[in-house]
C-alpha positions as CSV (number, residue, x, y, z in Angstrom):
1,X,84.6,80.8,-54.8
2,X,84.4,77.2,-53.5
3,X,83.6,76.3,-49.9
4,X,87.1,75.0,-49.2
5,X,88.7,78.4,-49.9
6,X,86.1,80.1,-47.7
7,X,87.0,77.9,-44.8
8,X,90.8,77.8,-45.4
9,X,92.6,80.8,-46.8
10,X,95.6,78.7,-47.8
11,X,95.7,75.8,-50.2
12,X,97.6,72.5,-50.1
13,X,97.7,69.9,-52.8
14,X,99.8,66.8,-52.1
15,X,102.3,66.1,-54.9
16,X,101.8,62.3,-54.4
17,X,98.0,61.9,-54.1
18,X,96.4,65.3,-54.7
19,X,95.0,65.3,-51.2
20,X,94.1,68.7,-49.6
21,X,94.2,68.0,-45.8
22,X,97.1,67.9,-43.4
23,X,97.6,66.1,-40.1
24,X,99.8,67.3,-37.2
25,X,101.4,64.6,-35.0
26,X,103.1,65.2,-31.7
27,X,105.3,62.4,-30.2
28,X,106.7,62.6,-26.7
29,X,108.2,60.5,-23.9
30,X,107.0,60.1,-20.3
31,X,108.8,58.6,-17.4
32,X,107.2,55.5,-16.0
33,X,109.4,54.5,-13.1
34,X,112.8,53.4,-14.3
35,X,111.4,53.0,-17.9
36,X,110.1,55.4,-20.4
37,X,107.0,55.3,-22.6
38,X,106.3,57.0,-25.9
39,X,103.0,58.6,-26.7
40,X,101.5,60.3,-29.7
41,X,98.6,62.6,-30.4
42,X,97.4,63.8,-33.7
43,X,94.7,65.8,-35.5
44,X,94.1,68.2,-38.4
45,X,95.9,71.4,-39.2
46,X,93.1,74.0,-39.1
47,X,92.4,77.0,-41.4
48,X,94.3,79.4,-39.1
49,X,97.5,77.2,-39.0
50,X,96.6,76.1,-35.5
51,X,95.9,72.4,-34.8
52,X,93.9,70.4,-32.3
53,X,94.6,66.8,-31.4
54,X,91.7,64.4,-31.7
55,X,93.5,61.1,-31.0
56,X,96.0,60.0,-28.4
57,X,97.7,56.7,-27.9
58,X,100.7,54.9,-26.3
59,X,103.2,53.8,-28.9
60,X,103.7,50.1,-28.4
61,X,107.1,48.7,-29.3
62,X,107.5,45.4,-31.1
63,X,109.8,44.1,-28.4
64,X,107.1,44.4,-25.7
65,X,104.5,42.8,-28.0
66,X,106.8,39.9,-28.8
67,X,107.5,39.2,-25.1
68,X,103.8,39.0,-24.5
69,X,103.8,41.7,-21.8
70,X,100.5,42.0,-20.2
71,X,99.4,45.5,-19.4
72,X,97.2,46.3,-16.5
73,X,95.7,49.4,-15.1
74,X,98.7,51.5,-14.1
75,X,96.6,53.4,-11.6
76,X,96.6,50.4,-9.2
77,X,100.3,51.0,-8.6
78,X,100.2,54.8,-8.0
79,X,98.6,54.8,-4.5
80,X,101.0,54.8,-1.6
81,X,99.6,54.4,1.9
82,X,102.9,54.3,3.7
83,X,105.1,57.1,5.1
84,X,108.1,55.9,3.1
85,X,109.4,57.3,-0.2
86,X,107.6,56.1,-3.3
87,X,108.9,53.1,-5.1
88,X,110.3,53.5,-8.7
89,X,107.1,52.0,-10.2
90,X,105.0,54.7,-8.6
91,X,106.6,57.5,-10.6
92,X,104.7,58.5,-13.7
93,X,105.3,61.9,-15.2
94,X,106.0,63.6,-18.4
95,X,109.5,64.8,-19.0
96,X,109.9,68.5,-18.5
97,X,112.4,68.7,-21.4
98,X,110.2,69.0,-24.5
99,X,113.3,69.4,-26.7
100,X,113.1,65.7,-27.4
101,X,109.5,65.9,-28.6
102,X,108.8,65.3,-32.2
103,X,106.3,67.0,-34.5
104,X,105.3,65.9,-37.9
105,X,103.0,67.2,-40.6
106,X,101.7,64.7,-43.1
107,X,99.2,64.5,-45.9
108,X,96.0,63.2,-44.4
109,X,95.4,61.1,-47.5
110,X,98.7,59.3,-48.2
111,X,100.7,60.1,-45.0
112,X,103.6,61.7,-47.0
113,X,105.7,63.9,-44.6
114,X,105.5,67.6,-45.3
115,X,108.4,70.0,-44.3
116,X,107.2,72.8,-42.0
117,X,108.1,75.8,-39.9
118,X,106.8,77.6,-36.9
119,X,105.5,81.2,-36.6
120,X,107.5,81.7,-33.4
121,X,110.9,80.5,-32.1
122,X,111.3,77.3,-30.2
123,X,108.3,75.6,-31.8
124,X,105.9,78.3,-30.8
125,X,102.8,79.6,-32.4
126,X,101.3,78.3,-35.7
127,X,102.6,75.7,-38.1
128,X,103.3,76.6,-41.7
129,X,103.9,73.7,-44.1
130,X,106.3,74.6,-47.0
131,X,103.8,73.2,-49.5
132,X,100.9,75.5,-48.5
133,X,100.1,78.4,-50.8
134,X,100.8,81.0,-48.0
135,X,104.2,79.7,-47.0
136,X,106.8,82.6,-47.3
137,X,110.5,81.6,-47.1
138,X,112.3,83.6,-44.5
139,X,109.2,84.3,-42.4
140,X,109.2,81.3,-40.1
141,X,111.4,79.2,-37.8
142,X,112.1,75.7,-39.1
143,X,111.2,72.6,-37.3
144,X,114.7,71.6,-35.9
145,X,115.2,68.6,-38.2
146,X,114.8,70.9,-41.2
147,X,117.1,73.6,-40.0
148,X,120.1,72.6,-42.1
149,X,118.0,72.3,-45.3
150,X,116.5,75.7,-44.7
151,X,119.9,77.2,-44.2
152,X,121.0,75.8,-47.6
153,X,117.9,77.2,-49.2
154,X,118.4,80.6,-47.6
155,X,115.0,80.3,-45.8
156,X,116.2,81.1,-42.3
157,X,114.7,84.3,-40.8
158,X,116.9,87.4,-41.1
159,X,118.1,89.2,-37.9
160,X,117.7,86.2,-35.6
161,X,120.3,84.3,-33.7
């Protein structure tokens, strides 16, 4: 038995590049005053179908880059020594509604997107990519963007709403 099987009970082989590792990416939006910012974090899908994020960065838009926007330390605008209400630019918080968050699973070698589901409803639990050897149709909840495709394939869980 090779070392890879010892460390990972499931197998994945990319149809495009024959890679064997998967990356999970989470994209979300934060409120920054009257504007919003998008952020992403990513890391490997582990042997137990859990993941951990190693990298995190703000997603820069081409429009901001073209305008030559200079970014400073946002922290210098967050302190308020007055008794008045904070200004709009002093607000910096992650949106509570995570429904708009996006999750992706990609081949770590060629970045091809891999369809996946969750072990618990509402994006809870572990991630199960459909191209992994231990994926069982009808056992998982689909990532929302794959819901219609799973319905057509009869992969939706039985006895669930």
